[in-house]
C-alpha positions in Angstrom: 3.7 14.3 -19.7 2.8 11.4 -17.1 6.1 12.1 -15.3 5.4 15.8 -15.2 2.0 15.1 -13.5 3.6 12.9 -11.0 6.2 15.7 -10.2 3.5 18.4 -9.7 1.6 16.0 -7.3 4.7 15.1 -5.6 5.6 18.8 -4.9 2.2 19.2 -3.5 2.8 16.6 -1.0 6.3 17.5 0.0 5.2 20.0 2.5 4.2 17.1 4.7 7.9 16.3 5.1 8.6 19.4 7.1 9.4 18.4 10.7 10.1 21.9 12.0 6.6 22.4 13.4 5.8 18.7 13.8 6.1 17.0 17.3 6.5 13.3 17.3 3.2 11.6 17.5 1.9 10.1 20.5 0.9 6.6 20.1 0.1 3.6 22.2 1.6 0.3 21.6 -1.0 -2.3 20.6 0.2 -5.8 20.8 -2.0 -8.7 20.1 -1.4 -12.2 21.1 -1.2 -14.9 18.5 -4.6 -16.3 19.8 -6.2 -13.0 19.5 -5.0 -12.3 16.0 -6.0 -15.8 14.8 -9.5 -15.1 16.3 -9.9 -11.8 14.4 -8.3 -12.7 11.2 -5.7 -15.1 10.0 -2.3 -13.6 9.9 0.2 -13.7 7.1 2.8 -11.7 8.9 4.9 -12.7 12.1 5.5 -9.4 13.7 8.7 -8.8 16.1 7.8 -9.8 19.7 10.6 -7.5 21.1 9.4 -3.7 21.2 10.8 -0.6 22.6 8.9 2.3 24.1 9.5 4.7 21.2 7.1 7.4 22.4 8.7 7.7 25.8 12.2 7.7 24.3 11.3 10.5 21.8 9.7 12.5 24.6 13.1 12.4 26.5 15.3 13.0 23.6 13.3 15.9 22.1 13.0 17.2 18.7 12.1 15.4 15.4 15.5 16.6 14.0 17.2 14.4 16.7 14.9 11.6 15.8 16.1 11.9 12.2 19.7 12.3 12.8 20.7 10.6 16.1 18.2 8.0 16.6 19.5 5.8 13.8 22.8 5.6 15.5 21.6 4.9 18.8 19.2 2.1 18.0 20.3 1.0 14.6 21.2 -2.6 15.7 18.1 -3.2 17.6 15.8 -1.9 14.9 17.5 -3.6 12.0 17.4 -6.7 14.0 13.6 -6.2 14.6 12.9 -5.7 10.9 14.8 -8.8 9.7 12.6 -10.9 12.1 9.5 -10.0 10.2 9.0 -13.0 7.8 6.1 -14.0 5.6 3.9 -16.8 7.0 4.4 -20.0 4.8 1.4 -21.8 6.3 -0.8 -23.3 3.7 -4.1 -21.8 3.2 -7.5 -23.0 1.7 -7.3 -21.4 -1.7 -10.6 -20.7 -3.6 -12.0 -23.4 -5.9 -11.7 -22.2 -9.5 -14.0 -23.5 -12.3 -12.7 -25.8 -15.0 -10.7 -24.1 -17.6 -12.4 -22.9 -20.8 -11.0 -21.4 -24.1 -12.9 -18.0 -23.3 -12.5 -17.8 -19.6 -12.5 -14.4 -17.9 -8.8 -13.1 -17.4 -9.8 -12.5 -13.8 -9.9 -16.5 -13.5 -6.8 -16.8 -15.6 -4.9 -14.5 -13.1 -6.5 -16.4 -10.3 -5.0 -19.5 -11.7 -1.5 -17.7 -11.8 -1.8 -16.5 -8.3 -2.6 -20.0 -6.9 0.4 -21.4 -8.7 2.6 -18.7 -7.3 1.5 -19.3 -3.8 2.8 -22.8 -4.1 6.5 -21.5 -4.3 8.7 -20.2 -1.5 8.1 -16.6 -0.7 11.5 -15.4 -1.9 10.9 -16.9 -5.4 7.8 -14.7 -6.0 7.8 -11.4 -7.5 4.4 -9.6 -7.3 3.8 -7.3 -10.2 1.1 -5.1 -11.7 0.4 -4.3 -15.4 -2.1 -1.6 -16.3 -3.3 -1.2 -19.8 -3.9 2.5 -20.3 -5.8 1.9 -23.5 -8.5 0.1 -21.6 -8.7 2.5 -18.6 -11.8 4.6 -18.8 -11.3 6.7 -15.8 -14.3 5.4 -13.9 -12.3 5.5 -10.7 -14.0 2.2 -9.6 -10.4 0.9 -8.3 -9.9 4.0 -6.3 -13.5 3.5 -4.6 -13.1 -0.2 -4.1 -9.7 0.3 -2.6 -11.1 2.7 -0.1 -13.9 0.3 0.8 -11.6 -2.6 1.0 -8.9 -0.9 3.3 -11.4 1.4 5.0 -9.3 4.5 4.2 -10.0 7.7 6.1 -10.2 11.2 4.4 -6.8 12.3 3.1 -5.5 8.7 2.6 -5.7 7.4 -0.9 -3.9 4.1 -2.1 -4.8 4.3 -5.8 -5.6 7.6 -7.1 -6.2 7.9 -11.1 -4.5 10.8 -12.7 -5.8 12.5 -15.9 -3.6 13.5 -18.7 -4.7 15.5 -21.8 -2.9 14.3 -25.0 -3.3 15.6 -28.6 -3.3 19.0 -30.0 -6.5 21.2 -29.9 -9.2 20.7 -31.1 -8.3 17.1 -31.6 -7.5 16.2 -28.0 -8.6 13.4 -25.7 -7.9 12.4 -22.1 -5.8 9.5 -20.9 -6.1 8.2 -17.4 -3.2 6.8 -15.4 -3.9 4.7 -12.2 -1.2 5.1 -9.8 -0.8 2.6 -6.9 2.4 2.1 -5.0 5.1 1.2 -7.4 6.5 -1.4 -5.0 10.2 -0.5 -6.2 12.9 -2.8 -6.3 15.2 0.0 -4.9 12.7 2.0 -3.0 14.0 5.3 -1.8 11.5 5.5 1.0 13.2 2.7 2.8 16.7 4.3 3.1 15.3 7.7 4.5 13.3 6.0 7.3 15.2 6.9 10.5 13.7 3.9 12.5 13.7 1.3 9.9 9.8 1.2 10.0 9.6 0.3 6.2 11.5 -2.3 4.2 11.1 -4.6 1.1 9.8 -8.1 1.7 11.2 -11.1 0.2 8.3 -11.2 -2.3 9.0 -7.6 -3.3 6.3 -5.8 -1.4 7.4 -2.6 0.4 5.9 -2.9 3.9 5.3 -0.3 6.7 5.4 -1.5 10.3 2.9 0.8 11.9 4.1 0.0 15.3 7.6 1.2 14.5 6.6 4.1 12.5 7.0 7.5 14.3 5.2 9.6 11.7 8.2 11.6 10.7 6.9 11.5 7.0 10.4 11.4 5.5 9.2 8.7 3.4 6.3 10.7 1.9 8.9 13.3 0.7 11.3 10.7 -0.7 8.7 8.8 -2.8 9.0 10.2 -6.4 5.5 8.8 -7.2 3.8 10.5 -4.4 2.4 7.1 -3.5 2.4 7.7 0.2 -0.2 9.8 2.3 -0.5 10.5 6.0 -3.2 9.3 8.4 -4.2 12.3 10.5 -7.0 10.5 12.3 -10.2 11.9 10.5 -13.3 10.1 9.8 -15.7 10.9 7.0 -18.5 11.1 9.6 -16.6 13.8 11.8 -19.1 16.6 12.3 -22.0 14.7 10.6 -25.4 15.7 11.9 -26.9 13.3 14.6 -30.4 14.4 14.1 -32.7 16.0 11.5 -33.6 15.1 7.9 -30.0 14.4 6.9 -29.2 12.3 9.8 -26.3 10.1 8.9 -26.9 7.3 11.3 -24.9 5.4 13.8 -24.0 2.6 11.3 -22.0 4.9 9.2 -19.5 5.6 11.8 -19.4 2.0 13.0 -18.5 1.0 9.5 -15.4 3.4 9.7 -14.5 2.0 12.9 -14.4 -1.6 11.7 -10.9 -3.0 11.6 -8.6 -3.1 8.7 -6.4 -6.1 7.9 -3.5 -4.6 6.0 -0.4 -6.8 6.0 -2.8 -9.4 7.6 -3.1 -7.8 11.2 -6.5 -6.6 12.6 -6.1 -2.8 13.4 -8.7 -0.5 14.8 -8.3 3.3 14.0 -8.4 4.6 17.6 -7.1 7.8 19.0 -3.4 7.3 19.8 -3.2 3.9 18.1 -1.5 2.9 14.7 -2.3 3.5 12.0 -3.4 7.0 13.0 -0.3 9.0 12.8 1.4 6.7 10.4 2.5 7.0 6.7 0.3 4.8 4.7 0.3 3.3 1.1 -0.8 0.7 -1.2 0.0 -2.9 -0.1 -1.0 -4.7 -3.4 -3.8 -6.0 -1.1 -1.3 -8.6 0.2 -3.7 -9.6 2.9 -6.0 -10.8 0.0 -3.2 -12.2 -2.2 -2.0 -14.5 0.5 -5.4 -15.9 0.9 -5.5 -16.6 -2.8 -7.5 -13.6 -3.8 -6.6 -10.9 -6.4 -6.2 -7.4 -5.3 -9.4 -5.4 -5.0 -8.4 -3.0 -7.8 -8.0 -5.8 -10.2 -11.3 -7.5 -9.7 -13.3 -4.3 -9.6 -11.8 -2.9 -12.9 -14.9 -2.9 -15.3 -12.6 -2.6 -18.3 -10.2 -5.4 -17.2 -7.4 -2.8 -17.4 -5.4 -4.0 -14.5 -3.4 -7.4 -14.3 -1.7 -8.8 -11.5 0.6 -11.9 -10.8 4.1 -13.2 -10.3 6.6 -11.9 -12.7 8.9 -14.7 -11.9 6.5 -17.1 -13.5 7.2 -17.3 -17.2 3.7 -18.8 -17.8 1.8 -16.1 -16.0 -0.2 -13.4 -17.7 1.6 -10.5 -16.1 5.1 -12.0 -17.3 3.8 -12.2 -20.8 2.6 -8.6 -20.8 5.7 -7.3 -19.4 7.5 -8.4 -22.4 5.3 -6.5 -24.7 7.0 -3.9 -26.9 4.6 -1.1 -25.8 5.4 -1.5 -22.0 6.7 1.4 -19.9 7.3 2.2 -16.3 7.1 5.7 -14.6 10.2 7.6 -13.9 12.5 4.8 -15.0 15.5 7.2 -15.1 15.3 7.5 -11.3 16.7 3.9 -10.9 13.9 2.7 -8.7 12.8 -0.1 -10.9 9.2 -0.2 -10.1 7.2 -3.3 -10.4 4.2 -1.6 -11.9 4.2 -1.7 -15.6 2.0 0.5 -18.2 0.7 -0.6 -21.7 0.5 2.5 -24.1 
């Protein structure tokens, strides 16, 4: 039933993958120096310094079909090289100070200890994973709302929706809630379909999107079997809001929406013609928080403590223990994507 819900949701989003009436997006490169980036926000990603003017190239070459079929062959070597140069920053950071261990400590503190222990290891030895206990989820959507606030997500972009499933036989029925973040697959189908190699799997297992490389073709949205990707069309919640009168929204609301986001550790402003507007977007496991020693926002905001996060390669971690439970399952395992999000039934 859960897989059927995901299939129905996926079919609803597949229409975004049609390129026949979609022109390549116009986007202006935004390159920040290391000094500027550090001034705004500590960076955990070293982005490639070598770029090409993809907007001009696509204008000259024509249709989105060409971009999907011919562009990879023309620029394959350059793009692959660019993707491989993106490495995770291994610089030491000042981790939060945790209280002394107690027998009844909150699992948030326990996972925080696991997280700090994982950050002491090389990046390629980590395997960030998530476990969601469906028996504890009450469908409050606190994770969805906190994710929107943390990442300043615009209308139409949702990283962590909560699906609702009715189980049982009438009149003895009940509802089960299924939070659905990005699965961060071991074998992500979204990576192979990208014609410009703008998405790839990092050494720690996080599937990343290079917004500067993305041309907005939306192939990855169609390819994802979990409907975990959405498209940033450039809208704001305050679009069309009244500027005067009794229901005046106020200037601060729009200013909040225009504040920078820090996905993948890079400060980005949502401005017309600049990334991430016109890009595919998805859950990042809040890697910008994780690499600073903080748990993902959905984990700390869960009122039922239903979401667990940590390094699955650490046999002493809480998530590693839960993954070994007999009542654990993953969505659409038959597709061979090997998702790193597990569910307890």
